[in-house]
N, C-alpha and C positions, 0 to 999 in steps of 0.2 A: 856149478851154481855158487854165487857169492854167499858169504855168511849172513849178511843182513836179511837175504830172502829166505834163507834156511830158518833163520830165527822167526821171520815173520810168519811163515808157515805153521811153525810149532805154536807161536802166540795165538794165532787164529783158532787152532784146534783147543788149545788150553782155554780160551775164552769161552768157546761154546760147551766144553766139559763142565766148566765152572758155572756158566749162566746159559742154560739152553735157549732162553728167550733170545739170544743174540743172533740165532739163526734167522730170525724174522728180518734183520738188517743186513743179511748177506745173501739174498735170493739171487743176486747177480753174479754171484761167485759160483763155479762149478767145480766139481772134483777133478776134472781134467785141468784146470789151472794150476793144480799143485804140481810140483816138480818130482818129489818122491812119491813112488808107487804106494808106499805105506800111508803117506799122507792123503793120497787120493781115496785110498780104500776107507780110512777113518772118517774123512769128512763125508764121503758118500754114505757110510753107515749111520752116521749121526743124522744125516737129513732123512734117511729112509725110515729110522725107527720113531722120528718126530712124526713123518707124515702117516706113519701106521698108528698113530694115537698112543704113544708111550707116555705114561704119567711123568712128566719131567719135573713135577713139584709134588714132594710128599705131603702127608697130612700135617706135618709140622712146619711147613713152609720151606723145608729144605731140599736140596737135589737129592734124590735117592741114589744109592750106590748102584742100583741096576741100570741107571743111565750110562755109567761108564761100562760095567760088564756086559750089558746087551750090545754096546757099540763094538767093543772088542770082539765079541762072539761073531757079530755080522761082518766085521771087517776081515775076521780070519778066514771067512769062506772065500775071499778073493785074493787074499795076499798073505805071505807069511812075514812073521816078524812083529805083528801087533799083539802086544801083551799089556797087562795092567801096570806093569812097571814102566813100559814106555808111556803110557798115558800119564803117569805121574811126572815124567820128564818134560812132556809138553806143557802140562799145567804149570810147572815151575818157571817155564820160559815165557809166561804171559804176565807182565807187569800188572796191567789193568785190564779187566775183562771188557769194560765199556769202551775201550779203544778198538774193539774187534773190527769195525768197518775200516779204520785206517790201516790196520793190519791187512784186512782183506785187499785193500787197494794196492798195497805193496805186492802181495802174491800175484794179483791180476796184473801189475805192471810187468813183473818178471815173466808171466805167461806170455804177454804180448811181445816182449823181445824174444823169447825162445820161439814162438810160433812164426813170427816174421822171419827169422834166421832159417828155421826149418824149410820153409817154403822157398825161400830164395835159393837155398842149396838145391832143392828139387827143380828149380826151374833152371838153374845153371846146369845140372846133370841132363836135363831134358834137351837143353841147347846143345851141349857136347854130343849127345847120342844122335839128335837130328841132324848135325852138321856131318857126322860120319856117314850117315845114310842118304844124306841129300834130301831129307824130309823136313817138314816144319809142323806137322799136326801135334806132335808132343809139345813143343814150344808154345804154340797158340793155347793148348788146353791148360799148360802149367801157369802160363800168364794169367788167364781167366781165373784160375782158382786162386792164385796169390791176390789178384785185385779183389775177389769176392771176400777172401779172409780179411784183407785191409778194411774193407767197408764194414764187415761184421764186427771187427775189433773196434772200430771207431764208434759204432753204435753202442757197444758194451761200455766203453770208456766214457762215453758222452760227448763225443766231439764231431765236428763238421768234416767228413772226409773231403779234402779238397788238396790238389798238388800245390805244395809250397816249396820253394827253392831254399835249399840251406844257406844260412849266412856266411859259413865258410865251407870250402871245399872239403869233401870227406876223403880220407886216405883210403883208396880202394887197392893200394899194391900194384905192381907191375901187371900189365895186360897179359893174359895167357896167350901163348902161340896159337895162331888159327889152326883149327882142325883141317886137316888135307890142304895145307898151304899151297903146296905144289899144284894141285888139281884146280884150286880156286884161281891162282895166277893164270893158269893155262886157260881156263874158261873166260877169264877176263880179256886176255889177249886174243882169243878168237872172236869175242864179240867186237872188240874194237877193230879187228881186221875185216869183219863182215860188214860193220858200219861204214868204214872207210871205202869199202868196194861198193857198197849199196847204201849211199847216203839217204835215199828216200826212206829207208827203214827208221831212221832216226824219228821220224813223225809218229811212229808205233810205240817207241819205247820211252821217248823224252817225257811224256806226261806222267810216267809213274817211276822211272829209274833216275837216281840222282848220282852226281859224282862221289858223294859221300858213301854211296853203297859199294864202292870198289875197295877191296882189302888193301890193295896197292895204291898209295897215294898219287904216285906217277901216272897210273892207269886212270884215275879220276880225273887229272889234269888233261890227259889225251881226249878223254870223253867230253870235257868241258870245250876243248879247242875244236873237236868235231862239231859239237853243238853250235859254236859260234860261227864257224865257217858255214855251216848248212843254214843257219838262221839269217845270214847276210846273203845267202843265194850264190856264194862263192863256189867254184869247183873244188873238189876234195881230191887230193893226190898227195904223194910223198913231198912235193915242194911246197904246196900251199899249207900243209899240215906243219911242216918245218917252220914256215914263215910265221904262222900264228904262234907257235910255241915260242919262237924267238921275241915276238911282240910282247908276250906276257912275261918275258924274263925267265922263263923255265930252263932255257939252255945256260944262261948266264950263271943262275944259282945252283946248277947241277941236278935239278929235278928230273930232267930229261936230257937225252943225247940223240944226236943225229942217227946213230946206229938203231936205237930203240924206235925211233920214228920210222925208219926204213924197214925195220923188222915187222912193225904192226901193219905196214902198208903193203906187204907182200900178201896178195889177195888170198882168201882161202874160201871154198864154198861153205855154206851152211845157213841156218835160220837165225836171224838176229833175235827173235823173240824166243827161240829155245835156249840161246846162250844168255840173254838177258834174264830169263826165268831162273836159270841156275846162279847167276850172280845175285840176284834178288834173294834166293833162298839162303845163300851163304851170308848175305848182309843181315837177314832176319835173325838167324841163329847167332851171328856175331854180336849184334845189337842186345839180343836177349841175354847172352852170356855176361856182357858188359853191365847191363842193368841189374842182373842177378848179384854181381859182385858188389855194386854199389848199394844195393838194398841190404846185403848181408852186413856190409861195413857199417851201415847205419844201425842194424839190429844189434850189433856187437858194441855199440857206443853206449856204455851205461849211464851217461850224462844226459842223454836225450829222454825226455819224458814222453809217455806214450802217443800224446796227441801230435807232438813234433815228429816223432818217429813215423807215425802213419802217414802224415801229410808229406814228409820228405821222401818216404819210399814211394808214394804215388807219383811225385816228381821224377824220381829215379826212373820209373817206368815210362815216362813220357816219350823218350826216343824210341822205344820199342812200339808204343801205340802209334807212332808217326809212321814207322816203317810198315807196320802190319796194315794200316790204312791203305798205304799205296800198294801193298801186296794184294789186298782184297780188291782194289780197283783193277789191277793188272789182270785178275782171274775172273772178272765179271765181264763177259762179252758185252753186255748192254752198255757198259761205261767205256768200251773202246770207241776210237773214232769210227764214225758211221761210214765214211767213205775213204777210198784209197787216195793218197796225195795225188795232186794233179802231175801229169806226166812231165810238164816243164819245171818242176820243182816247187818251191815255196809260192804263196800268192804274190803276184806283182807288186802289189802294195808294200807288202813287208819288205821285199827284196829292195825296192826303191828307198825306203826309209832306212834300211840298214846300211845300204851303200852310201847313202848320204852322209852317215855318221862316220864312214870309215875311208871314203875315197878323197884323195887330195884335191884341193881347190886351188886355182891360181889367185894369186893376190891381186887387188885392184891395180890397174895401170896408173903410174903417176903421170901428171901432165908433163908435156915436153917443156925442157928447159930452154930459154931463148938462146940463141946463138947461131951461127952460120950453117951448122949442120944439125938437123933433127933426125934422130933414129925413129923410124916408124915402129909402132907398138908391136906390129905383126912380125918384126925381125928379132924381138927380145927372146932370149931362152925362156922356157915355161919354168914357172916356180915349182921347186921339188916340194911335193907333199909329204906328209908323215906316213910312214910305213909301219 
């Protein structure tokens, strides 16, 4: 806890001890907003004895000594370390009692930063635990809690909770190594092998599985190539997949190799939806961990005001919201395609349109030049198209 926040907590308590009426201006401040347990107990005690009808103003117009002693007695029931000597210390920390609302806002600001950081840590822990177990329930629950906390804090601070992108990229540190990286990579390879062997299964997973859901960027590119071939109605095998990868420059830049393509095209039996579900689970927990790290970095930036912190944190949760929306779509049968793909593959109209964009077209024939000998157009070599 930074010294300014510690001093602000003492100043709030000192202001209320000196002028009990300041409590009326601090109804939005709660004991749990204080960092130190002794401060939580003392503020809660002051509020309680006020609500119980304590005579805060004596007959001579001065604050009675019992206001301090009764608060100390009440706070001592909940925590150790509250003494009359300490109350004198907090009183001396308050320059002006009438500034209590400003000091209170400082306390609330510190509480907002701490609360957001704590819940971001819990989300990250849930993501790591779910990744180990292959589950997502803990992540979804922690994400809902964090979103609810941000909304409540926005209400307390008096700002409109809405996602706002930071003006400058926040430093989140190096990404943590994926949990069960070997297992995740194996699931991705098996999924791609099944899709290469059963291209019609792409119609089932493409609506909710994206290339970015693959932990290995190379696997995401292979998935993109498979989708492109299937969209154009092209046959899928080791040769056509290698051809598509070459067209996209993935062989030239070293993203993929011929051996990788050949290994993926070694057909394996399995369910595409089962493997896709595992890939999606890993993507959800991985995205949650990344969002949690981003939110924690924001919370630890003391230069951010509470309103900016809350809105930037909501923006950092955006990628997780997008992934979980697709996850929900994949797990609701009513939203799955109602009918199986046609035996012949994609719809003929789509195939025709896609092939029209990728098939080579001969150039228009030039008129024959005058001369003694004219070469018929039919005997000219066909124009080479782009591949």
